N, C-alpha and C positions, 0 to 999 in steps of 0.2 A: 369348743362349740357345744352348746347344750342340746341334748337329745330328748325329744318328746315322744310319748307313746302315740300310737295311731289315733285313738279317740281324741287325745288332747290336740294333736295337730289338726284334726278335722274341726274341732271346736274353735281353735285359733283362726282357721281359714274362714269359718262362718262369721266370726266376730269381725275379722278384717273386711270381709265383703259387706257386712252391715254398716260398718263405720264408713266405708267408701260410699255406700248408697246414701247415707245421711249427709255426708259432706257434699256430694254432688247435687242433692236436692235442696240444700240449705239456701241457695240463691233464689229459688222459686218461692219459698215461703219463709217469712220471718219467724224467728223463735218466739213462741207465745206460751212459755211455760206456765205462768200464773193463770192466764186465760184458759189454757187447756185443763189445768187442775180445777179451776172454778167450774168449768163445764162438767167435768167428771163428778164433782161434788153435788152439783145441781141434779144431775141424772141419778145419782145415788139417793138423794133426798126424794126425788119423784118416785123412785121405786119403793122406798120405805113408806111413803104415803099410800101407794097403791096396796101395800101389804097390810096397812093399818085397818082396824075395824071401821065400819062406815058410820057409826053413830057419833058424829062430831058436830051436829047442828049446821051442816053446810060449810063449815070452816075447812075441812079437809079438801073438799071439792075446790073451794076458792084458792087454797094454798097450791093445789096442783096447777090451776090456771095461772097463778102468778109465777110459779116455777117455769112453766112452759114459756111464758113471756120472757123471763130472765134467760132461759136457754137460747131463745131466738136472738136476744140482744147480744149475748156473749158470742154467738156464732157470727153475727153481723160485725161485731168488733174485730174478731179474728179475720174475717174476710176483708174488711176495710184495711186493716194493718198489712195484710198480705198484698193488697193491690197498691198501697201507697207507701210501702217500704217502712212501715212502723214496726220495727222489731223491738226487742227488749222483753221486759217482763210483762 
């Protein structure tokens, strides 16, 4: 039998608990990996626009508005999939 150090055993226990939590909650929400990644990328893009200089002739402002709409649509898509069993990518 393999022997692990105390910190490694603790790490393995935390990993096992996290895996169990993910498995138990999987039935409640469908896996939405691509949608989650798209949401994160949109949020990153929004943050980048906020950090950009303001002299863009109104285009930066309009881009933020469009990203906000896209974020709302992605969230609605995730919510819909979770309510209607639409898992997958």
